[in-house]
N, C-alpha and C positions, 0 to 999 in steps of 0.2 A: 504493500499499498504506499502510495506517494505521501510526501509531507503535506502536500495541500489537502488531500482527502482526510487526514488525520485531523488537520486543523479545523476543517468543517465539522468533523464529527464530534470534536471537542466542542465547537460552537454551539452545536444542536444539544449536546448533554449540560452545557452552562445554561441553555434556555429552560431546562428542565428545574435546573436548581433556582433559576431566577422565578419560575412560576411557582415552586414550592415556597420560597421566601416571600412572593408578592401575596400569595394567598394566607400566609401566615399573619404577614403585617396587616392585611386587609381585614382578616378576621378580628385583629385586635384592635382595630379602629384606627389606624394609622392611615393618613391620607396619601402617604407615598408608596402604598401599595400598588395603587393604580398604575405608578410609573414603571415599578418593577414588571407587573404583569405585560404591560406594552413592550418593555424592552424584552422579554422573554419570546413574546410573539414575534418581534422584529428580528431577533437572534435565530429564532428557528427558520423565518423565510429566508434569512441571508444564508445560513447554512445548508438548507436545501437547494437554494439557486446556486451556491457556490459547488456542491456537489454535481449538480446537472452541469454545470458549466465546465469543470475540470474533467468530467467524463464524457462529455457530447460524443467523441469519435465512438467510444464503446457502445454509447446507447443508440445511435445512428447504426452502428454496424450490427447491432442488434436486431434492430427493428427492420432491417432490410433483408 
């Protein structure tokens, strides 16, 4: 696995951690929990887009 793929997978894992922390803070009434949840969603979108971008040749080859 290439370094870029590992970094995108780490970013997706950080999004789960951010969602967990955001939900915890939101339950406890901290208004910053919304920002953590939004960042978790953004990290997940960027991570998935990065995986697709860095593996586009393999994806196109698989689909053809």
